[in-house]
N, C-alpha and C positions, 0 to 999 in steps of 0.2 A: 633704412639699414644700408650699411656700406660693406662691401665684400672686397677684401684686400687679398689678392692672389699672387703668390710667388712661384714661378715656374723655374725649376732647376734641372739642368742636364748634368749628370755627375758621371765621372769616369767609371766605366763598368767594373774595373778591378777593385774599386773601393766602395761601390754603391751600397753593399750590405753594411759596412761600418758606418757610412754616412747615414743610412736609414736608421740604424740603431741609435746613433747620436742625436738625430733629429727627434726621434720619439722620446728618448729618455732625458735629453738636455734642452735642446733649442726650443722646440715647440712648448714644453712646459714653462721655460723662461719667458717666452713671448706671452703666454696666457697669464703668467704671474704679474704682468704689468697692470692687469685690471682693465685694459683698454678693449679687450675682445670678449665676446660671450660664448663663442665656440670656434673650433678649428677642425680641419680635416686634412689628411694627407692622401693624395690620390696618385695612382700610377697612370702616366700618359702613354697610350699605345700608339705605335706608328713606327716609321722607319727611323733608325738611329744608327749613327756611326760611332762606335767605340764608347757609347755611354747609355745610361738609362735616364728617362725623364720623369719627373714627379711634379705635381702641383700641390702646393700647400695653401689652403684657403683659410682666412680668418674673417670672422663676421663681427662687426661692431654696430652699435645702435645708431651712432651719429657721426657726422663728419668731424665734430669736435673731438670725439674720442680717438678717431684715427689721427687727427692732427697732433693730439697730445702724444700718441705713440711715436709719431715721426720726430717730434721735437725733443722728447725726453728719453726715448729708449732705442729707436731704430739704429742709430749709428753704432752704438756699442755692441748690440746684438749682431749686426751685419759684420762688424769688424771681427768679432769672435769667430764667426762662420768662415770668413775669408782667411783668417789666420790659420785655422785648422785644415782647410781644404784648398788653399791657394793653388791656382794653376790646374786644378782638377775638376772644375765646374764652370758652367756659365749660367747666369740667372737673369730673368727679367721679371718686372713687377707690373701688375695691372690693378687699377682701382676701379671698381664697378659700383653703381648704385642699384640696389634691389628695388625694382618698380612694383613687383607683385609676386607673391608666392602661390604656388598651386601644389596641393598635397593630395595624395590618393588615399 
């Protein structure tokens, strides 16, 4: 399994609008690509200057599914996000391989 994580620090003044848009538009659009089997949005706790930080994680079964997302969908979806919130956020992306899962 592959976990694709996007960490976003968003301007505190607009973070509620951003969060609503992420939940109602962006994350559903990413999931509609069919490349991912689940997603989560998480609040990152810690010191912040003028913003709030969130992590959005998407899980896919294979590297090929992630590669398809990057090749066919990522640019347009990221461009839509940037167009809507330009200058009001910073983001970085991390790709992780799930080695093993432990559930209680």
